[in-house]
C-alpha positions in Angstrom: -29.0 41.4 -7.7 -30.7 41.9 -4.4 -28.4 41.5 -1.1 -31.2 38.6 -0.3 -30.2 36.8 -3.4 -26.4 37.2 -2.7 -26.8 36.0 0.6 -28.7 32.8 -0.4 -26.2 31.9 -3.2 -23.3 32.1 -0.6 -25.3 30.0 1.8 -26.0 27.5 -0.9 -22.2 27.5 -2.2 -20.9 26.8 1.3 -23.4 24.0 1.6 -22.0 22.6 -1.6 -18.5 22.8 0.0 -19.6 21.0 3.1 -20.9 18.2 1.4 -18.1 17.7 -1.0 -15.8 17.7 2.1 -17.7 15.0 3.6 -17.4 12.9 0.6 -13.9 13.4 0.4 -12.9 11.2 3.4 -15.5 8.5 2.6 -13.8 5.1 1.2 -15.8 2.8 -0.9 -15.5 -0.7 -1.6 -17.0 -2.7 -4.7 -18.7 -6.1 -4.2 -18.5 -8.1 -7.3 -18.7 -11.4 -8.9 -15.7 -13.1 -10.0 -14.2 -12.9 -13.7 -11.3 -12.8 -15.6 -9.8 -10.8 -18.7 -7.6 -11.7 -21.3 -4.5 -11.6 -19.0 -5.7 -13.9 -16.6 -6.0 -11.2 -14.0 -9.2 -10.4 -12.1 -11.5 -8.7 -14.3 -12.5 -5.1 -13.3 -15.9 -5.3 -13.9 -18.4 -2.3 -13.1 -19.7 -2.7 -9.4 -22.8 -4.4 -8.7 -23.2 -2.6 -5.2 -21.3 0.1 -3.7 -21.3 0.6 0.0 -20.1 3.7 2.0 -17.1 2.6 4.4 -18.1 4.9 7.1 -21.7 4.1 7.1 -21.8 0.3 7.0 -20.1 -2.9 7.8 -17.3 -3.4 5.3 -18.3 -7.0 4.6 -21.5 -8.1 2.5 -23.2 -11.0 4.5 -24.0 -13.8 2.2 -25.9 -17.0 3.1 -23.8 -19.2 1.0 -19.9 -20.0 1.7 -17.7 -17.6 -0.5 -14.0 -16.6 -1.2 -13.3 -13.0 -0.6 -10.9 -11.4 -3.1 -9.3 -8.7 -1.3 -7.5 -6.0 -3.3 -4.3 -4.4 -1.9 -3.1 -1.8 -4.6 -0.8 1.1 -4.4 1.5 2.2 -2.0 0.8 0.9 1.3 0.5 3.7 3.8 -2.4 5.0 6.0 -4.5 6.4 3.2 -4.2 7.4 -0.5 -6.6 7.2 -3.7 -6.2 3.3 -3.9 -5.3 2.2 -0.4 -6.4 3.0 3.1 -5.2 0.8 6.0 -8.4 1.2 8.4 -10.7 -0.1 5.6 -8.0 -3.0 5.0 -7.9 -4.1 8.7 -11.5 -3.8 9.3 -12.4 -5.9 6.3 -10.0 -8.6 7.2 -11.5 -8.5 11.0 -15.0 -8.6 9.5 -14.1 -11.6 7.4 -12.6 -13.2 10.4 -16.4 -13.3 12.1 -18.4 -14.0 8.9 -19.0 -17.9 9.0 -19.8 -17.9 5.5 -16.4 -16.7 4.3 -14.3 -19.6 4.0 -11.0 -18.0 2.3 -9.4 -14.8 1.5 -7.6 -14.5 -1.9 -5.3 -11.3 -1.9 -4.8 -9.5 -5.2 -1.7 -7.6 -4.5 -0.2 -4.8 -7.1 2.1 -2.6 -4.7 5.5 -1.4 -4.7 5.2 -1.9 -1.0 5.3 1.0 1.5 5.9 1.6 5.2 7.2 -1.0 7.4 4.5 -0.4 10.1 1.5 -0.4 7.8 2.6 -3.9 5.9 3.4 -5.4 9.3 0.1 -4.7 10.6 -1.7 -6.3 7.6 0.5 -9.3 7.8 -0.6 -9.9 11.4 -4.0 -9.3 10.8 -3.8 -12.0 8.0 -2.2 -14.4 10.4 -5.1 -13.7 13.0 -7.4 -14.6 10.0 -5.6 -17.9 9.4 -5.9 -18.8 13.2 -9.6 -19.3 12.6 -8.9 -22.3 10.3 -9.7 -20.2 7.2 -7.1 -20.1 4.2 -5.4 -17.3 2.8 -4.0 -17.5 -0.6 -2.1 -14.4 -2.6 -1.9 -13.8 -6.4 0.3 -11.2 -7.6 -0.5 -8.7 -10.2 2.1 -6.8 -12.3 4.1 -5.5 -9.2 4.1 -7.2 -5.8 7.3 -5.9 -4.3 8.9 -5.2 -1.1 6.0 -4.6 1.5 3.9 -6.1 -1.2 5.7 -9.4 -0.9 6.1 -9.1 3.0 2.2 -9.1 2.9 1.8 -12.1 0.6 4.0 -14.1 3.0 0.9 -14.3 5.2 -0.7 -16.6 2.5 -0.8 -20.4 2.5 0.2 -20.3 -1.3 1.2 -17.6 -3.6 0.6 -17.5 -7.3 2.1 -15.0 -9.6 1.1 -13.9 -13.1 3.9 -14.9 -15.5 4.8 -11.0 -16.1 4.7 -10.3 -12.3 7.8 -8.6 -10.7 8.4 -9.3 -7.2 11.0 -9.6 -4.4 12.8 -6.3 -3.5 13.3 -7.9 -0.1 15.0 -4.8 1.6 14.5 -1.8 3.7 14.7 2.1 3.2 15.3 3.6 6.6 15.3 7.1 5.4 16.7 9.4 2.7 19.1 12.3 3.2 20.0 15.1 0.7 22.4 17.8 1.9 21.6 20.9 0.3 23.9 23.2 2.2 26.3 24.1 -0.1 23.8 24.9 -2.9 21.7 26.9 -0.5 25.0 28.5 0.4 25.7 29.4 -3.5 22.2 30.7 -4.0 22.6 32.9 -0.7 19.6 31.1 0.9 20.3 30.4 4.7 17.9 28.0 6.4 18.1 26.9 10.2 15.8 24.7 12.4 15.9 25.2 16.1 16.1 22.1 17.7 16.9 20.3 21.3 19.0 17.3 20.7 21.9 17.0 18.8 20.3 14.5 16.3 17.0 16.0 16.1 17.3 17.9 12.9 19.0 14.5 11.1 18.0 13.8 7.4 16.9 17.5 6.8 18.1 19.1 3.8 19.6 21.9 5.9 21.7 19.6 8.1 25.0 17.3 6.8 24.6 13.7 7.9 27.1 13.0 10.6 28.6 9.5 11.0 26.7 8.9 14.4 23.4 9.6 12.4 24.2 7.4 9.5 24.8 4.6 12.2 21.4 5.4 14.1 19.7 5.1 10.9 21.4 2.0 9.6 20.4 0.3 12.8 16.9 0.9 12.4 17.1 -0.5 8.8 19.1 -3.3 10.1 16.3 -4.2 12.3 13.4 -4.1 10.0 15.6 -6.1 7.3 16.0 -8.9 10.1 12.1 -8.9 10.7 11.5 -9.1 6.9 14.1 -11.8 6.2 12.7 -13.6 9.1 9.1 -13.5 8.0 10.5 -14.5 4.6 12.1 -17.8 6.0 9.3 -18.9 8.2 6.8 -18.5 5.3 8.6 -19.9 2.8 10.2 -22.7 4.8 13.7 -21.5 4.3 16.8 -21.0 6.1 17.5 -17.1 7.1 20.9 -17.2 5.5 19.4 -18.5 2.2 16.8 -15.8 2.4 19.4 -13.0 3.0 21.2 -14.4 -0.3 18.2 -13.3 -2.3 17.2 -10.2 -0.2 19.8 -7.8 -1.7 16.9 -5.8 -2.5 16.8 -6.8 -6.2 13.4 -7.7 -7.9 12.9 -11.0 -9.5 10.5 -12.1 -12.6 8.0 -14.6 -11.5 10.1 -17.4 -12.9 12.9 -16.4 -11.0 11.0 -16.1 -7.9 9.5 -19.4 -8.6 13.1 -21.0 -8.8 14.3 -19.4 -5.7 11.4 -20.5 -3.7 9.7 -17.2 -2.8 6.4 -18.1 -4.7 4.6 -21.3 -5.4 2.8 -21.2 -8.5 2.8 -19.2 -11.9 -0.6 -19.0 -13.5 -3.8 -17.1 -13.8 -6.3 -15.6 -11.3 -8.7 -18.7 -12.2 -6.1 -21.1 -11.4 -5.7 -19.5 -8.0 -9.5 -19.6 -7.5 -9.9 -23.1 -8.4 -7.0 -24.2 -6.3 -8.2 -22.4 -3.4 -11.9 -23.4 -3.9 -10.5 -26.9 -3.8 -8.5 -26.7 -0.7 -11.3 -24.6 1.2 -13.5 -27.5 0.2 -16.4 -25.3 -1.0 -16.7 -26.6 -4.5 -17.7 -24.1 -7.2 -17.1 -21.1 -5.0 -18.7 -17.5 -5.2 -15.9 -15.0 -5.2 -16.8 -11.5 -3.7 -14.6 -8.7 -4.6 -13.6 -6.1 -2.0 -11.7 -3.4 -3.2 -11.2 0.3 -1.8 -11.7 3.4 -3.9 -11.6 6.9 -3.1 -13.2 9.2 -5.7 -11.2 12.6 -6.4 -13.3 15.5 -5.7 -13.0 19.0 -5.8 -11.0 19.5 -2.8 -8.5 16.9 -3.8 -8.2 19.0 -7.0 -7.9 22.3 -5.4 -5.5 21.2 -2.5 -3.3 19.4 -5.2 -3.2 22.3 -7.3 -2.4 24.6 -4.5 0.5 22.2 -3.2 2.0 21.9 -6.8 1.8 25.9 -7.0 3.3 26.3 -3.7 6.1 23.8 -4.5 6.8 25.4 -7.8 7.2 28.9 -6.5 9.5 28.1 -4.1 11.6 25.7 -6.4 11.8 28.4 -8.9 13.2 31.0 -6.1 15.9 28.4 -5.4 16.5 27.6 -9.1 15.8 23.7 -8.4 13.9 21.2 -10.8 10.8 19.6 -9.7 12.5 16.2 -10.1 15.0 17.3 -7.2 12.1 18.3 -5.0 10.3 15.2 -5.3 13.6 13.6 -4.2 14.0 15.9 -1.1 10.3 15.4 -0.1 9.4 12.0 -1.1 5.9 10.9 -0.1 6.7 7.7 1.6 6.1 6.5 5.2 9.9 5.6 6.7 11.1 3.3 7.6 10.0 1.6 4.2 9.7 -1.9 2.9 9.3 -0.4 -0.8 10.6 -0.6 -4.2 11.3 2.7 -5.9 11.6 2.7 -9.8 
């Protein structure tokens, strides 16, 4: 092979990598008609139209009144394969200014996530309602912790009969003290800091009573915010909410009995009731659902991370499960249900 051919091949390869990298950061939403499956949940039909998030307004303009079915799926954080905070907030904001959009029906299937992110979405939905529009929430298999927090912005909450919800509580952070184990293995880990509490919650530093109190104060403040939101949304006394808010999950029937949700039913039930409340007759339902396709760089970076982690763990003699506990991929403080 000539040098020229080799050079051309390298250039083509680099161009392919650049294009792949560009696609990696582009989120898409699917805009589809309504439909249900045998479970009564929204049917996941093939998309009728796909629009790139960065290159287009995240709301499809219609000439007739419609309900926006807005999906909230996966861990609530800045971004992952099924969730994107920027996309979600931009979509809600665009729907505020779309005069033909009359309501939002949230579809929530999430264990929760970051306190900051969950509250941002909650407040955005409250702003949406200030325009006179309506918000309903429909809970899928799991709408726990931060997922339930967001549902509290709804005027009415529906759940599938097999939904798990609740988990009203806060995780301020996690601490695993591996100092004794590292000592036995002959491994010395040291973090250079300024400030006596700068290294708290690190695996190479025991948690002090002062640090425990610091993190507890963070959890308590976020807990007061969460229970306050529930009390306001559900028309309950804060003291009564706190009796329920011990972090446990509830079935749909239990949640309804305790006043945490309004109805147990199907997606179609929620659509029908919302259409009647929004006085728009047989409503067109347009689905907005974030998706991020995995590409070559996702696979490559994931494999590299796993390889690096496995190599480090093997040297320390630690199992992968323990490493996942030491380095959980959760934004703290968090309203999240951990199975």
